N, C-alpha and C positions, 0 to 999 in steps of 0.2 A: 261581265264580272270573271273574277280571276279564277283558274282552273281551281279545280275541287281534287284533294288527292286524300285517299282514307289508308290509315297503317291500321294493323289488327294488333293483337296481343299475343301473348305467350302460348305456344302449345296451340294456336288455333290457324284460320290461315283466312285469305281475303274471301272466301266463300260466308264465313260468318256476318258479312255484312249483306247477305243475298236479298234482305229486305230494301237495304239503301241503294243498292244495283237497280231497282227499278224505280225507286223515286230520283235517283240522282243520275239517269244514264249517259249523260257526258263526263260525269268523272272517274277518276283513276286510282283501280285499285290495285295496293303492292302487297305481294306476299316477302314476309321477312327471311331473308336465307334460310335454307335447311324447311322452310315452311311450306305446306303447299306445292310440293314439286320443285320450288326455288333451290339453286343449287346450294351448298353449304358455303359460309364464310367464316373466316376467324372473326370473333365478337368485335374487336378491336377495327374491323372495318365497314361493321354493318351502316353506320350512320353515312359512310362515305359512297357504300354500295345503293342507299336510298337515296341519296342526293342525286346520283345518275339516272336515277330512274324518275324523277321528280319534272314534270314539263317545263320546256325554256322558259315559258314566261311565268314570273312570280306569282305564287299560287295561296293559297289558303288548305291546310293541312287538320284532318282530323285524325288523330292519335287515341287510341282506345289501351288503356292500361298500359302495358311495355310498350307498345306502339306511341303513345303519349308522350312518356319519357324521352325517345326517340326524335319524336317531331320536337321537344324542346331544344334538344341537342342539336336539330337540324337549324331551328331556327337563333340559337345561338352562334353557329359557325358559318351558316349561309344567311346572315339577314336581307340582304337582296334578293333572296330567291322566296323568302315566306313573309307573306302581307297579314296572314292571320292563324291562329290556332285556337281551335275547338278540342280540348280535352276532356275525355270520356271516361269515368272510373279511371284517373290516373294519380298521379303524385311526383313530387320532386324529388322523394327518396323511395322505397319500395319497401325495407324491410324496417322493424321496430328498434331503435335506438334507446340508450337512457334519454336524451333530448327529445325524441322524436317518437311518440307514443300512438301516431297514426299511419304507422305503416304495416305491412301484413306480418302476423307474430310469427315467432321462431317456429314452431309447433307446425303449422301451415308450410311455411316455406319450406321446412326440413321434409313434409312428405311429398312439396313438388320432386325433391331430389331422387327419394326414394320412390315415385312414379317414373323417372327418370331411368332409373339402377335397373327397375325391374323390367325394362322393356313392355310393360302389360299393357295392353290395350285397355283394358278395364281399370288401371288406376289411373290412367288419364281422363279416361271417362268421369271417375270423380272428380274429378277437376271441373269438368264441364257442368257436374251436378252444384256443385260449389260456387261456380259464377251464378246460377240462375237461385243459390238458396236466397230465401226473403223474397221471392215474387209470390208464393202462394199460389205457384200451378200445381195443377193435378197431374198424374203420372202420364198420361195422356199427352197432354201441354207438354210436357216435357218431354217426352218422345219424339214428337212431333218436331221440335224444334231440335232436337238433335240430329234428324234424322236429315233436317234441310241445313242447317248450318254448318255441320263438319265434313269436311272432305276427305271421305274414306277412300274414294279412290288414287289419293297423293297423299300418304301421310305424313306427318312430319319427321324428319329425321333424329336420330337420338342426338347427334351430335349438333342440331340446331339445338333442341330443346337445351341441351348442355351450355350452349354458346348463349341462349336465350336468359339462363338463371344465372350465368355470369355475369350480363348485365344489369340484371334486375339487381345482385347482390352489389355491385359498384357504381352504378351512377347514383349522384347527389347534385341537385341543382337546388338545396334549401337557398343558397348563399349567393345564388345569380340570379334567381327569377326577376328581380329588377331591370336587369340588364337585356331583357327581351324585348324589344320593339314593336310589337305586333299587336292586332286586336285580339280578345281574348274572350274563349267562349268555355263555361263550366259545366261539364253534366254528369251528375252522379246519383245513382241509387240511395236511396235514405237507407235499406237495407243491406249493402254492401258488404258482404261476410270475407272479401280479400283486402280490399283497400279500403279503411271508414272513411266515411262522408266525411269526418272534420279536416282532411288531407285539403281535399280541394275548398273547405270553408276556409283553411288557413293560407292556400294561394290567392283566393279571393281577398284576405287582408293584407298580403302582401302585395297586388295590383288591384286598387279599389275599383279602378276601370272596369274591369273584367265583368262579362254577364253572367248571372249566374240561375242555373236552373237543376234543382232537386225533383226526384221522382219517388212520390211514397209506394210506399208495397213492391219496393225493387230492388232488386240486388244488382249485381257487378256489372250488366250488359243490358241497360237501359234501349238501346238502339234494337235490339234482339226481341224485348219482352214488351215493351210499350212503343214499337215503332211508330205509330201513327201521330206520335205528340213529339218524339224526339226528330223525326223527320222534317215536322213543320217548324220545332224551333229552329232547327240547324239551317233550314232553307232561308226562313226568313233573316236570320243572322246573317247568311252569307249575302243574300241578295243587298242587305243592306248599302 
């Protein structure tokens, strides 16, 4: 089997994959620059930074949200190194546009900027709550996931957050999805309040050979709130 690499999303760290770290013990879990204690890097260098961290052998990349967008870019720029992409609650373009209704709405994206500017942990915790919106979790379940999934000992830097927002606003692969010549798996929560599930459906229309799985009563992080099903689907696809 090809090596398996996980790339997390904005404002989180590789700790968010804690349940996958048990299910896929040989996998590689990367921190984005400025996240989880990783050094800050200019936004324009993030993809090169991730490429340097990939295993030497061609690999399968699991990318969540911003991590999925970066994984698409990796597959485009380094096609000989990426044999498969699993895109989790991701999108070819993050923000809503006149010709793209499936992205994050402007009010929510502005709130991300406000959270970074405030340097308030409470504001960023609201983003974590937004990730889980639509999962029907109790307060106790929510708090337990937050305790286990957020790396509080190595908080994300403000520079890392701002660079991530720059990439979320700038990356756009809508016109180039068909240039990616890899196996493709799409995983998305039906109740995602950050990126509409319609974004993954759009990708599937552009890539008919893609394997699709949607999660009922699930928000932006199916790997976190429905780990058993998520891990089973990913493992079966990866081992094919």
